[in-house]
C-alpha positions in Angstrom: -29.1 -2.1 7.1 -30.4 1.6 7.3 -29.0 4.0 4.9 -27.1 6.3 7.2 -25.1 3.5 8.7 -24.1 2.4 4.9 -23.2 5.8 4.0 -20.9 6.5 6.9 -19.5 2.8 6.7 -18.5 3.5 3.0 -16.7 6.6 4.0 -14.8 4.9 6.9 -14.0 1.8 5.0 -12.6 4.1 2.2 -10.5 6.3 4.6 -9.3 2.9 6.4 -8.0 1.7 2.9 -6.2 5.0 2.4 -4.3 4.7 5.9 -4.0 1.1 6.5 -3.8 -0.6 3.0 0.3 0.2 2.7 0.7 -1.4 6.1 -1.5 -4.4 5.4 0.6 -4.8 2.1 3.8 -4.9 3.9 2.5 -7.6 6.3 1.2 -9.9 3.7 3.9 -9.3 1.3 7.0 -8.2 3.2 9.4 -9.2 0.3 7.8 -6.7 -2.0 8.3 -3.8 0.8 11.8 -4.3 2.2 12.7 -2.3 5.1 16.1 -0.9 5.5 18.3 -2.9 7.9 21.0 -1.6 10.2 24.4 -3.3 8.8 28.0 -2.6 9.2 28.1 -2.3 5.3 26.0 0.2 3.4 25.2 -2.5 0.8 21.4 -3.4 0.5 19.7 -5.5 -1.8 16.2 -4.7 -3.2 13.7 -7.1 -4.9 14.6 -8.1 -8.4 12.1 -5.8 -10.0 13.9 -2.8 -8.8 17.3 -1.3 -9.5 20.0 -3.2 -7.3 22.0 -1.2 -4.8 25.4 -2.4 -5.6 28.1 0.1 -4.2 28.7 1.9 -1.1 31.3 4.5 -1.5 29.2 7.6 -1.0 31.4 10.7 -0.7 29.3 12.4 2.0 31.0 15.6 3.8 29.6 15.6 7.3 31.5 18.9 8.0 31.3 22.0 5.8 32.8 25.3 5.3 32.4 28.1 3.0 34.4 31.5 2.3 31.9 33.3 0.6 28.2 33.5 -0.7 26.6 34.9 -3.7 22.8 35.7 -3.9 20.8 35.7 -7.2 17.6 37.0 -7.4 14.9 36.4 -10.0 11.1 37.2 -10.0 10.5 33.5 -8.8 13.7 33.0 -6.6 16.2 34.0 -4.0 19.2 31.7 -4.3 22.4 31.6 -2.1 25.3 29.8 -3.7 28.3 29.2 -1.7 32.1 29.4 -2.7 34.4 27.5 -3.1 32.2 24.6 -3.7 29.7 26.3 -6.0 26.9 24.7 -4.4 23.3 26.0 -3.6 22.9 26.7 0.0 19.3 27.7 0.0 16.3 28.5 -2.4 13.4 30.8 -1.5 10.4 31.3 -3.5 10.0 35.0 -4.0 6.2 34.9 -5.0 5.0 32.0 -2.7 4.6 33.0 1.1 4.8 30.8 3.9 1.4 30.9 5.7 3.0 30.6 9.2 5.3 33.7 8.8 4.1 35.5 5.7 7.6 35.6 4.5 8.9 33.9 1.3 8.6 30.1 1.3 12.0 28.5 1.9 12.2 25.4 -0.3 15.5 24.2 0.9 18.5 25.5 3.3 21.3 23.3 4.5 22.2 26.0 7.3 25.8 25.4 6.2 25.7 22.2 8.0 26.6 20.1 4.7 27.3 20.7 1.0 24.5 22.2 -1.0 22.8 21.2 -4.2 25.4 20.9 -7.2 28.1 20.2 -4.7 30.9 18.0 -6.4 33.2 17.1 -3.5 35.2 14.6 -5.6 35.7 16.6 -8.7 37.3 19.9 -6.8 38.9 18.0 -3.9 42.3 18.6 -5.1 41.6 21.8 -7.1 42.0 25.4 -6.4 39.3 28.1 -7.2 40.9 30.4 -9.6 37.9 32.7 -10.5 34.1 33.3 -9.9 32.3 35.1 -12.8 29.1 36.8 -11.5 26.3 37.8 -13.8 22.8 38.8 -12.9 21.2 35.3 -13.1 24.4 33.1 -13.6 27.8 32.4 -11.8 30.7 30.5 -13.2 33.3 28.9 -10.9 36.7 27.9 -12.5 39.0 25.4 -10.9 42.5 24.1 -11.6 43.7 20.8 -10.2 47.1 19.1 -9.6 46.5 16.8 -12.5 46.2 19.6 -15.1 42.6 19.5 -15.3 40.4 22.7 -15.6 37.0 22.4 -14.3 34.1 24.9 -14.8 30.7 24.9 -13.1 28.2 27.1 -14.6 25.0 27.7 -12.6 22.3 29.5 -14.6 18.8 30.4 -13.3 15.9 30.6 -15.8 14.2 34.1 -15.1 10.8 32.9 -16.0 10.6 29.3 -15.0 11.3 27.2 -11.8 14.3 26.1 -13.6 18.1 26.0 -12.7 20.8 24.9 -15.2 24.1 23.3 -14.2 26.9 23.0 -16.8 30.0 21.2 -15.9 33.0 21.4 -18.2 36.2 19.3 -17.5 39.3 20.2 -19.9 42.3 18.0 -19.9 45.5 20.0 -20.2 47.7 16.8 -19.5 49.5 15.1 -22.3 47.6 11.8 -21.5 44.0 10.7 -21.3 42.5 10.7 -17.6 39.6 9.2 -16.0 37.4 11.4 -13.6 34.7 10.0 -11.6 32.5 12.4 -9.8 29.3 12.7 -7.6 26.9 15.4 -7.6 24.3 16.5 -4.9 20.8 16.8 -6.5 18.5 17.4 -3.5 19.3 18.1 0.1 18.3 20.8 2.8 14.5 20.2 3.0 13.6 20.2 6.7 11.6 17.3 8.2 7.8 17.4 8.2 5.4 16.3 10.8 1.7 15.2 10.9 0.1 14.8 7.4 2.7 16.4 5.5 5.4 13.8 6.4 3.4 11.2 4.5 3.7 13.2 1.4 7.2 13.0 1.1 9.0 10.6 -1.5 12.4 9.8 -3.0 11.6 9.6 -6.7 13.9 7.9 -9.4 12.8 7.3 -12.8 15.3 5.1 -14.8 15.8 5.2 -18.6 14.7 1.4 -18.7 11.5 2.4 -17.3 11.9 1.0 -13.7 11.1 3.4 -11.1 11.9 3.7 -7.4 9.9 5.6 -4.6 10.5 5.6 -1.2 9.8 7.7 1.9 13.2 9.2 3.1 12.2 8.5 6.8 12.7 4.7 6.1 16.4 5.3 4.8 18.4 4.2 7.6 21.9 3.8 5.8 23.7 5.1 2.8 22.6 3.7 -0.5 23.6 3.5 -4.1 21.5 2.2 -6.9 22.9 1.5 -10.4 21.1 2.7 -13.4 20.9 5.2 -16.2 18.8 7.8 -14.3 16.4 9.8 -16.5 15.4 12.0 -13.6 15.4 11.9 -9.7 14.7 13.9 -6.7 12.4 14.6 -3.6 8.7 15.4 -3.6 7.0 17.1 -0.6 3.4 17.9 0.0 3.7 21.0 -2.0 7.1 21.3 -3.8 9.6 19.3 -5.7 13.3 19.1 -6.3 13.9 17.2 -9.4 17.1 16.8 -11.5 17.2 15.5 -15.0 20.7 14.9 -16.4 21.0 15.6 -20.1 24.1 13.6 -20.2 24.3 10.0 -18.9 25.0 9.0 -15.2 25.8 5.7 -13.8 24.0 5.5 -10.4 21.8 7.3 -7.9 22.9 7.7 -4.0 21.0 8.9 -0.9 21.5 9.2 2.9 20.1 11.0 5.6 22.1 13.9 7.3 21.1 16.5 10.1 20.4 19.0 7.3 17.9 16.5 5.8 17.9 13.8 3.3 20.8 14.1 0.6 20.5 12.7 -2.8 22.8 12.7 -5.6 23.9 11.3 -9.0 27.2 9.9 -9.8 29.2 9.0 -12.9 32.1 6.3 -12.8 35.2 6.3 -15.4 34.5 9.5 -17.4 37.3 9.4 -20.0 38.8 12.9 -20.7 41.0 12.7 -23.8 44.2 14.8 -23.6 43.8 18.3 -24.9 40.0 18.0 -25.0 36.8 19.0 -23.0 33.9 16.8 -21.8 30.6 18.6 -21.0 27.9 17.3 -18.7 24.4 19.2 -18.4 21.8 19.1 -15.6 18.5 20.7 -15.2 17.0 21.3 -11.7 13.5 21.7 -11.4 12.8 23.5 -8.0 9.1 24.4 -7.8 5.5 23.6 -7.0 4.0 20.2 -7.6 1.8 21.7 -10.3 1.6 20.0 -13.5 1.7 23.3 -15.4 4.8 24.4 -13.8 6.7 21.0 -14.4 5.4 20.7 -17.8 6.7 24.1 -18.8 10.3 22.9 -18.7 9.4 20.4 -21.7 11.4 17.6 -20.0 8.7 15.5 -18.7 9.4 16.4 -15.2 5.7 16.1 -14.6 6.0 12.2 -14.9 7.1 12.2 -11.1 3.7 13.0 -10.3 2.5 9.8 -11.6 0.4 8.5 -14.6 -2.9 7.1 -14.9 -6.6 7.7 -14.4 -6.4 9.0 -10.8 -3.7 11.5 -11.6 -5.4 12.9 -14.7 -8.7 13.0 -13.0 -7.2 14.9 -10.1 -5.8 17.5 -12.5 -9.2 17.9 -13.9 -10.8 18.3 -10.5 -8.0 20.7 -9.7 -8.7 22.9 -12.8 -12.3 22.9 -11.9 -11.7 24.1 -8.4 -9.4 26.9 -9.9 -12.3 27.8 -12.2 -14.6 28.2 -9.1 -12.0 30.3 -7.4 -12.4 32.6 -10.4 -16.2 33.0 -10.0 -16.3 33.2 -6.1 -12.8 34.8 -5.3 -12.3 32.5 -2.3 -11.0 28.9 -2.2 -13.3 27.9 0.8 -16.1 28.9 -1.4 -14.7 27.3 -4.4 -14.3 23.9 -2.4 -18.0 24.3 -1.5 -18.9 25.0 -5.0 -16.7 22.1 -6.1 -18.6 19.7 -3.5 -22.1 20.7 -4.7 -21.2 20.3 -8.4 -19.9 16.9 -8.0 -22.9 16.0 -5.9 -25.2 17.5 -8.5 -23.3 15.5 -11.2 -23.6 12.3 -9.0 -26.9 12.8 -7.9 -28.6 9.9 -9.7 -26.1 7.7 -8.0 -26.6 9.2 -4.5 -30.4 9.2 -4.9 -30.4 5.4 -6.2 -28.3 4.5 -3.2 -30.2 6.2 -0.6 -33.4 5.1 -2.2 -32.3 1.6 -2.1 -31.2 1.8 1.4 -34.7 3.3 2.5 -36.5 0.3 0.5 -34.2 -2.0 2.3 -35.0 -0.5 5.8 -38.9 -0.6 4.9 -38.8 -4.4 4.3 -36.5 -5.0 7.4 -39.6 -5.9 9.7 -40.6 -8.5 7.0 -37.1 -9.9 6.8 -36.8 -10.0 10.7 -40.1 -12.1 10.7 -38.7 -14.6 8.1 -35.5 -14.7 10.2 -37.5 -15.9 13.2 -39.7 -18.2 11.0 -36.9 -19.9 9.1 -34.0 -19.8 11.9 -33.2 -23.3 11.5 -33.5 -23.6 7.7 -30.8 -21.2 6.2 -31.3 -22.2 2.8 -35.2 -21.9 2.8 -34.4 -18.6 4.5 -32.3 -17.0 1.9 -34.6 -18.1 -0.8 -37.6 -16.3 1.0 -35.9 -13.2 1.6 -34.6 -13.1 -2.0 -38.4 -13.7 -2.9 -39.3 -10.6 -0.8 -36.7 -8.4 -2.4 -37.9 -9.7 -5.9 -41.5 -9.0 -5.2 -40.9 -5.4 -4.1 -38.2 -5.0 -6.9 -35.3 -4.3 -4.5 -31.8 -5.0 -5.3 -29.8 -5.8 -2.0 -26.7 -4.4 -3.4 -28.5 -1.4 -4.6 -27.4 0.9 -1.8 -23.6 0.1 -1.7 -22.9 -0.4 -5.6 -23.5 3.4 -6.4 -21.2 4.4 -3.6 -18.5 2.1 -4.9 -19.0 3.7 -8.3 -18.2 7.1 -6.6 -15.0 5.8 -5.1 -12.7 7.0 -8.0 -14.0 10.5 -7.5 -13.4 10.4 -3.8 -9.8 9.1 -4.2 -9.0 11.8 -6.9 -10.5 14.6 -4.5 -8.4 13.1 -1.6 -5.3 13.9 -3.8 -6.4 17.2 -4.7 -7.5 18.7 -1.6 -4.4 17.3 0.3 -2.0 18.5 -2.0 -3.4 21.5 -3.7 -1.0 24.5 -3.1 -3.9 26.8 -3.9 -5.4 25.8 -0.4 -2.1 26.5 1.4 -2.5 29.9 3.2 -6.0 30.3 2.0 -8.6 31.6 4.4 -12.7 31.2 4.9 -14.5 32.5 7.6 -12.6 31.7 10.9 -10.1 29.3 8.9 -6.7 30.9 8.5 -5.3 28.0 6.3 -7.4 25.6 4.4 -4.5 23.3 4.1 -4.4 22.8 8.0 -6.9 22.1 10.7 -9.3 25.0 11.2 -8.4 25.7 14.9 -11.1 28.1 15.7 -9.6 28.4 19.2 -6.2 27.5 20.4 -5.2 26.2 23.9 -2.2 27.1 26.0 -1.3 23.5 26.4 -2.0 20.0 24.5 -5.3 18.3 25.7 -6.3 14.8 25.2 -7.9 14.1 22.0 -8.5 17.8 21.0 -4.5 18.6 20.7 -3.8 22.4 20.8 -6.6 23.5 19.1 -10.4 23.4 18.8 -11.4 22.3 15.4 -14.9 23.1 14.4 -15.5 21.6 11.2 -15.0 17.9 12.4 -17.3 18.7 15.4 -20.0 19.8 13.2 -19.6 16.6 11.2 -20.2 14.5 14.1 -23.4 16.5 15.0 -24.6 16.3 11.6 -24.0 12.4 11.5 -26.0 12.3 14.8 -28.8 14.0 13.6 -28.9 11.7 10.3 -28.9 8.7 12.7 -31.8 10.1 14.7 -33.7 11.0 11.4 -33.2 7.5 10.2 -34.0 5.7 13.5 -36.3 7.9 15.4 -37.3 5.3 17.7 -33.7 3.8 18.2 -34.8 0.3 17.2 -32.6 -2.4 16.6 -30.6 -4.7 18.7 -27.8 -3.5 21.1 -24.9 -4.1 18.7 -26.9 -1.6 16.0 -27.4 0.8 18.7 -23.7 0.7 19.5 -22.7 1.1 16.1 -25.2 4.2 15.6 -23.3 5.7 18.5 -19.8 4.9 17.8 -19.7 5.7 14.0 -20.2 9.4 14.0 -17.5 9.5 16.9 -15.0 7.6 14.9 -15.7 9.6 11.6 -14.9 12.6 13.9 -11.8 11.1 15.2 -10.6 10.5 11.8 -11.3 14.1 10.4 -10.2 16.0 13.4 -6.6 16.7 12.2 -7.3 16.6 8.5 -6.9 19.9 6.6 -9.9 22.0 6.7 -10.2 22.2 3.0 -10.9 18.5 2.8 -13.1 18.4 5.7 -15.1 21.5 4.3 -15.6 19.3 1.2 -16.9 16.3 3.0 -19.2 18.5 5.3 -20.7 20.2 2.4 -21.1 16.5 0.9 -22.7 15.4 4.2 -25.3 18.3 4.1 -26.2 17.5 0.6 -26.6 14.0 1.4 -28.8 14.7 4.5 -31.2 16.9 2.6 -31.5 14.3 -0.1 -32.1 11.8 2.6 -34.6 14.0 4.4 -36.7 14.5 1.2 -36.5 10.9 0.5 -37.8 9.9 3.8 -40.6 12.5 3.6 -41.7 11.0 0.2 -41.7 7.3 1.9 -43.6 8.4 4.8 -46.1 10.2 2.5 -46.6 7.0 0.5 -46.9 5.1 3.7 -49.6 7.4 5.0 -51.6 7.5 1.7 
């Protein structure tokens, strides 16, 4: 087992876990990962440890019309609110540019194809809009309906936070009590994503009873309602989030897919409005980045949608470290390189131990092969003799792989940081225009096999470096045909995996590979010097 093969194998196995583990689990435990099925009814049942889908009366308007629009502007937002529905048609970030257009990033936009966020179609279906009060950062819509109900919807935008408040007041002017159910759209208008970004898209629901629900919206094939007191719900994308926290109780969550994107909402059943009284429902919409700091600033525990546990916490720590590197070097490409070098220096004892053990195993390989020939018909004797050789030379057979396993938590945390860090979105370095996308040093007029529409340099450099490591480790190309084929295919397979990865992530691994190559070269020189002494 030569050291280079083990090193690359460890990386490839880790990547395969990331990509193929969810699919494997669905195959092995299909009951734990139910797929939506096409039925005449929208009723679908999930496994018993998840909230149950129990209703199917979603009020989804497939056609939509408006009479007027209002624009609210803050230092963080440009928001368009449509009338008469009092629903948010679009949200743009004033201070976050889209790398593709250099214009403000569009978080959501229904394109007037469907009701927007805060739409309450049932509540105002038989109501007439009486008045719209416009303020600098707020709108208030007042409706009267045929049942002597006065309904007001106040949309208030926080000037300093990624926060939009909705207050709904229902006043009963009738002489008898009334029961008023309604549904509220909480997330819609986010365009479909392609490639890697499509994988980082999830419907998230956190319930008051600690049950959670998470699903990629692309798997939603039919309308669904899920009973439960929702603590917060919404849609997470690669960099942004639309999360609503109801400050008063709700009864269920619903979702369906529409041409304007996935639509989500909350609903309340049998709301009693006593005669002559007013009930008030309050909601807070977080419409911002996936940053822990931005979410935590609302003091509503919105950041819980990002997940909990060691990997989330460690990822945040690494992100802070990368930001600090940026303050030092003023460029996120250099910050990624500095982060990689820092982590490699910290983990140097493990890396050195791993490569040293692999080199020792390689040195003993001729002795082991000789024993295999001598005791090929006596497997028990062979194993005993091999272990004696290892013991005599103080070599641990697992010493090469175990240190790599111990580094896996760092790898998984870094993977999450470099794949989702909004800081890398639009950041440039050398010829790289966007560290959140493949480096694409050259673009082609048409799509080419394997290469796609652009020539990505960093993955190709990784392949060349991997071949150099193979040549340094096995200068004589020894070993059997299977080992030679493995030595040839692994660098190519590695390049294939990394080819369409974000350049920031590839830059990190390239720096990591160069560091390991230097350590490996110094170690080989040391062993060669000892052998010639």
